[in-house]
DOLOVO-927384 format. One record per residue: x, y, z of N, C-alpha, C in turn; residue in three letters. Coordinates in steps of 0.02 Angstrom, whole numbers, padded with zeros to 5 digits, always signed. Layout:
N
XYZXYZXYZALA;...
This chain:
194
+00043-00058+00000+00001+00000+00002+00044+00063+00000MET;+00025+00112-00038+00062+00174-00041+00048+00218+00019ARG;+00095+00260+00033+00083+00310+00088+00023+00354+00071ALA;+00020+00375+00010-00039+00411-00014-00052+00478+00021GLY;-00111+00501+00013-00133+00568+00041-00188+00552+00091VAL;-00179+00574+00150-00227+00559+00203-00279+00614+00215THR;-00264+00675+00190-00310+00729+00209-00360+00741+00151ASP;-00403+00690+00141-00457+00693+00088-00524+00685+00121VAL;-00567+00731+00109-00636+00731+00139-00686+00723+00082THR;-00727+00672+00087-00780+00660+00041-00842+00694+00067PHE;-00869+00741+00026-00929+00776+00047-00991+00748+00010VAL;-01037+00722+00047-01098+00692+00018-01147+00681+00073THR;-01210+00680+00055-01265+00663+00106-01280+00590+00103SER;-01246+00552+00060-01263+00483+00046-01214+00436+00081ASN;-01231+00401+00137-01183+00358+00169-01160+00299+00125PRO;-01202+00273+00079-01184+00221+00035-01125+00242-00011GLY;-01132+00302-00036-01078+00330-00080-01012+00336-00042LYS;-01016+00354+00021-00955+00360+00063-00925+00293+00073PHE;-00965+00240+00090-00936+00173+00101-00903+00147+00037ARG;-00933+00162-00021-00902+00141-00084-00837+00173-00094GLU;-00836+00241-00087-00776+00283-00098-00722+00260-00051ALA;-00736+00249+00011-00686+00230+00063-00653+00162+00040ARG;-00696+00113+00021-00667+00048+00000-00628+00052-00063ALA;-00648+00092-00110-00612+00099-00174-00545+00134-00165VAL;-00542+00186-00125-00483+00226-00118-00433+00200-00066LEU;-00455+00156-00023-00407+00129+00027-00342+00100-00003ARG;-00346+00059-00058-00285+00032-00086-00234+00084-00111PRO;-00256+00145-00120-00212+00199-00139-00182+00238-00082TYR;-00194+00213-00021-00170+00247+00037-00211+00305+00062GLY;-00271+00313+00037-00315+00368+00053-00360+00345+00110VAL;-00352+00376+00168-00397+00364+00226-00449+00422+00220GLU;-00506+00405+00194-00555+00454+00178-00597+00476+00237LEU;-00603+00539+00248-00648+00567+00301-00713+00582+00266ALA;-00766+00586+00304-00833+00599+00276-00861+00662+00308TRP;-00888+00706+00266-00926+00764+00291-00995+00755+00260ARG;-01044+00743+00304-01114+00735+00280-01143+00802+00268ARG;-01152+00818+00206-01180+00884+00188-01214+00882+00120ARG;-01271+00914+00116-01304+00921+00052-01272+00980+00015SER;-01258+00969-00050-01225+01022-00091-01272+01047-00145LEU;-01256+01107-00170-01299+01132-00225-01296+01090-00285PRO;-01352+01077-00318-01352+01040-00380-01390+01080-00431GLU;-01355+01125-00464-01390+01169-00512-01417+01128-00569PRO;-01469+01156-00602-01492+01128-00666-01436+01142-00718GLN;-01410+01089-00742-01352+01098-00788-01354+01047-00845ALA;-01317+01054-00895-01320+01010-00954-01273+00951-00945ASP;-01230+00951-00896-01183+00895-00892-01167+00881-00816SER;-01148+00818-00803-01129+00801-00735-01065+00838-00714LEU;-01021+00854-00762-00961+00891-00743-00978+00959-00716ALA;-01026+00992-00746-01048+01058-00722-01074+01054-00651GLU;-01114+01002-00638-01142+00991-00570-01087+00978-00522VAL;-01039+00933-00541-00983+00916-00495-00945+00978-00479ALA;-00930+01020-00530-00892+01080-00520-00928+01126-00471ARG;-00997+01131-00483-01034+01177-00435-01035+01149-00365ALA;-01036+01083-00358-01033+01052-00289-00968+01070-00256LYS;-00911+01058-00292-00848+01071-00259-00836+01145-00245ILE;-00864+01191-00289-00860+01261-00274-00903+01280-00215ASP;-00952+01238-00198-00997+01253-00143-00971+01231-00076GLY;-00914+01195-00075-00887+01173-00011-00840+01226+00014VAL;-00852+01241+00077-00811+01295+00111-00788+01268+00180ARG;-00729+01292+00200-00706+01280+00266-00674+01212+00281GLY;-00655+01175+00231-00622+01111+00241-00551+01114+00219LEU;-00505+01089+00259-00434+01089+00245-00417+01029+00203ALA;-00365+01029+00165-00341+00973+00125-00381+00964+00062GLY;-00379+00904+00036-00416+00887-00024-00489+00874-00010TYR;-00532+00900-00053-00605+00890-00047-00626+00849-00110VAL;-00666+00800-00097-00691+00757-00152-00769+00758-00154LEU;-00797+00767-00212-00869+00763-00221-00880+00724-00286VAL;-00940+00707-00299-00955+00669-00363-01028+00680-00379GLU;-01042+00673-00446-01110+00674-00469-01118+00618-00519ASP;-01172+00582-00513-01185+00523-00554-01252+00527-00587SER;-01256+00493-00647-01321+00491-00680-01328+00429-00718GLY;-01390+00411-00727-01411+00352-00771-01434+00379-00837LEU;-01405+00358-00892-01422+00383-00957-01449+00327-00999PHE;-01510+00339-01027-01542+00288-01069-01549+00317-01140ILE;-01509+00293-01188-01513+00321-01255-01581+00320-01287PRO;-01621+00267-01278-01685+00264-01311-01734+00314-01282SER;-01716+00346-01225-01755+00400-01194-01717+00468-01203LEU;-01677+00472-01254-01638+00531-01266-01590+00551-01209ASN;-01565+00499-01173-01520+00510-01118-01552+00520-01052GLY;-01617+00522-01050-01655+00533-00987-01646+00473-00942PHE;-01642+00481-00877-01649+00540-00837-01585+00582-00832PRO;-01525+00551-00848-01464+00591-00854-01447+00632-00792GLY;-01435+00697-00804-01416+00742-00747-01469+00751-00697VAL;-01530+00731-00716-01585+00736-00669-01602+00672-00632TYR;-01557+00624-00635-01570+00556-00608-01590+00559-00535SER;-01553+00589-00490-01569+00591-00422-01637+00623-00408ALA;-01649+00681-00439-01711+00715-00427-01773+00672-00452HIS;-01763+00645-00512-01816+00605-00542-01833+00544-00495PHE;-01779+00510-00472-01792+00449-00432-01825+00467-00365LEU;-01802+00522-00334-01836+00544-00272-01907+00561-00280THR;-01922+00592-00337-01989+00615-00351-02039+00562-00375THR;-02014+00516-00422-02055+00474-00457-02042+00398-00445TRP;-01982+00383-00422-01965+00312-00416-01950+00279-00482GLY;-01947+00211-00480-01930+00175-00543-01986+00170-00593PHE;-02049+00172-00568-02107+00159-00610-02109+00191-00680GLY;-02103+00256-00682-02108+00288-00749-02054+00265-00800PRO;-01992+00257-00775-01940+00234-00820-01955+00164-00846VAL;-01974+00120-00802-01992+00051-00823-02050+00050-00872LEU;-02098+00093-00862-02157+00098-00906-02134+00121-00974GLU;-02095+00175-00976-02071+00203-01038-02027+00154-01079LEU;-01995+00107-01045-01951+00058-01080-01987-00008-01098LEU;-02053-00011-01088-02086-00074-01104-02077-00094-01174ARG;-02076-00047-01222-02069-00061-01293-02011-00025-01325HIS;-01961-00010-01283-01902+00026-01310-01837-00014-01291ARG;-01784+00004-01324-01719-00024-01310-01700-00008-01237ASP;-01680-00059-01203-01666-00053-01130-01594-00038-01113ARG;-01550-00030-01165-01481-00015-01154-01475+00050-01116ARG;-01424+00053-01070-01414+00113-01029-01340+00115-01005ALA;-01322+00170-00978-01257+00175-00947-01260+00225-00888TYR;-01218+00207-00838-01209+00250-00780-01144+00286-00792PHE;-01142+00351-00776-01082+00392-00779-01074+00429-00715ARG;-01011+00435-00692-00992+00474-00632-00941+00524-00651THR;-00947+00585-00626-00893+00633-00628-00874+00648-00555VAL;-00810+00629-00538-00785+00643-00472-00743+00707-00478ALA;-00753+00754-00433-00712+00817-00433-00673+00820-00369ALA;-00608+00835-00376-00562+00841-00321-00539+00912-00320LEU;-00537+00941-00261-00513+01011-00257-00467+01020-00196GLY;-00422+01068-00204-00380+01087-00146-00364+01161-00162ARG;-00381+01203-00112-00369+01274-00122-00406+01295-00182ASN;-00370+01328-00232-00406+01350-00291-00396+01303-00352ASP;-00372+01243-00339-00358+01197-00394-00415+01144-00398ARG;-00432+01123-00458-00486+01073-00469-00462+01020-00520ARG;-00484+00961-00508-00472+00904-00554-00534+00863-00560TRP;-00548+00837-00619-00608+00793-00625-00588+00727-00657THR;-00626+00675-00641-00615+00607-00661-00682+00575-00679PHE;-00682+00542-00736-00748+00514-00762-00744+00437-00761VAL;-00798+00406-00743-00807+00334-00744-00871+00319-00776GLY;-00873+00262-00812-00935+00242-00844-00940+00166-00845GLU;-01002+00142-00843-01014+00068-00850-01079+00061-00889VAL;-01078+00017-00940-01136+00007-00983-01174-00058-00961ARG;-01237-00058-00980-01280-00115-00962-01351-00105-00988GLY;-01397-00138-00955-01469-00133-00974-01511-00119-00913THR;-01575-00099-00924-01619-00087-00873-01662-00152-00865ILE;-01664-00179-00805-01704-00239-00789-01779-00223-00797ALA;-01820-00275-00810-01891-00263-00815-01926-00244-00749PRO;-01895-00263-00694-01922-00245-00629-01864-00239-00580ARG;-01874-00202-00524-01820-00196-00474-01803-00265-00442PRO;-01739-00277-00430-01716-00337-00401-01656-00324-00356ARG;-01660-00352-00295-01603-00344-00249-01614-00291-00195GLY;-01578-00299-00141-01583-00253-00084-01518-00216-00066ARG;-01466-00230-00103-01402-00195-00088-01401-00129-00128ASN;-01348-00091-00113-01339-00028-00150-01392+00024-00138GLY;-01401+00070-00182-01444+00125-00176-01457+00154-00245PHE;-01502+00204-00247-01518+00234-00313-01546+00186-00359GLY;-01522+00187-00420-01544+00147-00475-01517+00074-00477TYR;-01479+00057-00424-01447-00008-00424-01494-00065-00434ASP;-01556-00066-00409-01601-00122-00418-01627-00133-00490PRO;-01618-00082-00534-01643-00094-00601-01586-00095-00654ILE;-01523-00089-00631-01468-00086-00680-01429-00151-00678PHE;-01425-00182-00740-01387-00243-00748-01323-00226-00793VAL;-01265-00231-00765-01206-00212-00802-01191-00265-00857PRO;-01159-00242-00911-01141-00290-00965-01105-00348-00935GLU;-01122-00408-00961-01088-00469-00939-01116-00498-00875GLY;-01163-00465-00845-01194-00492-00785-01266-00510-00797TRP;-01293-00553-00753-01364-00571-00755-01400-00541-00698GLU;-01364-00516-00650-01394-00485-00590-01387-00411-00589ARG;-01429-00377-00551-01424-00304-00546-01369-00290-00495THR;-01351-00223-00498-01302-00199-00446-01326-00213-00376PHE;-01396-00209-00366-01422-00217-00301-01426-00290-00279ALA;-01414-00336-00324-01412-00405-00308-01341-00429-00294GLU;-01293-00386-00305-01224-00404-00298-01194-00379-00233ALA;-01145-00412-00204-01111-00387-00142-01073-00324-00164PRO;-01060-00281-00113-01025-00218-00128-00958-00227-00162ALA;-00922-00280-00142-00856-00291-00173-00860-00301-00249GLU;-00912-00338-00270-00921-00354-00340-00940-00290-00381ALA;-00984-00253-00350-01003-00187-00383-00944-00141-00388LYS;-00904-00137-00334-00846-00092-00333-00790-00113-00382ASN;-00792-00171-00409-00743-00190-00460-00756-00156-00526ARG;-00822-00144-00537-00837-00121-00607-00880-00059-00612ILE;-00903-00030-00558-00956+00021-00559-00923+00086-00586SER;-00968+00126-00610-00948+00193-00638-00915+00236-00584HIS;-00944+00234-00523-00914+00274-00470-00844+00247-00451ARG;-00838+00181-00446-00772+00153-00430-00719+00169-00485ALA;-00740+00170-00547-00695+00185-00601-00670+00256-00597ARG;-00715+00304-00583-00695+00374-00576-00650+00383-00513ALA;-00669+00348-00460-00630+00356-00398-00562+00324-00402LEU;-00556+00269-00440-00490+00238-00448-00446+00287-00487ARG;-00470+00323-00533-00430+00374-00569-00406+00430-00519LYS;-00451+00449-00475-00433+00499-00425-00381+00469-00376ALA;-00390+00408-00358-00341+00375-00312-00273+00369-00344GLY;-00268+00351-00408-00203+00349-00440-00172+00418-00443ARG;-00213+00467-00454-00190+00536-00455-00160+00557-00388PHE;-00197+00545-00336-00176+00562-00268-00113+00522-00245LEU;-00104+00460-00271-00048+00419-00252+00020+00440-00285ALA;+00014+00486-00333+00074+00508-00373+00083+00582-00364HIS;+00123+00603-00317+00129+00676-00308+00151+00717-00369PRO;+00190+00686-00412+00211+00724-00475+00151+00740-00520SER;+00098+00700-00520+00040+00713-00558+00003+00772-00529ARG;+00002+00777-00462-00035+00831-00430-00006+00897-00445ARG;+00060+00902-00455+00088+00967-00469+00091+00986-00541THR;+00081+00935-00584+00089+00949-00658+00025+00959-00695SER;-00031+00947-00662-00097+00946-00699-00145+00993-00668ARG;-00175+01033-00708-00229+01076-00683-00294+01050-00711ARG;-00347+01063-00672-00415+01042-00696-00464+01099-00690GLY;
């Protein structure tokens, strides 16, 4: 294990996201702290814009600050719910998406943009996983859209899989591993601006 960077605080109101991030970043020597806080989520055209707004909304934390924004994109629905994924799920649940897909292509992908900041510097990292939408929710693990998302090559949803299996391939884990590699190599931190 690398010595890594220990002063990284993940800001999110979702304890499940924190558990995932802590497990994914641990092999890079990152001992992640958690600040439970709701952050601004402006209406924007991209996850990157939302992630940047979130990190710009964090004040008063020393060291590195980590935030993320994720979305479920369904091409046959013109990318919906996309950047509105969290709001849509909270308001409507799975029902409308499953109904809209009854006679449409069920292919989908999850994308995460993780944003890392320190002082006035910002870096972003993107992760993506492709799959399909299940006909009905299955499983009790995970959170968000996990009960209806079946990753490529799997027959089970993310919510039917143990956390370790999800963390091997998930969109969030892929973005966070990029952040972990970045934090583990000091020369990258000084040579790259985001």
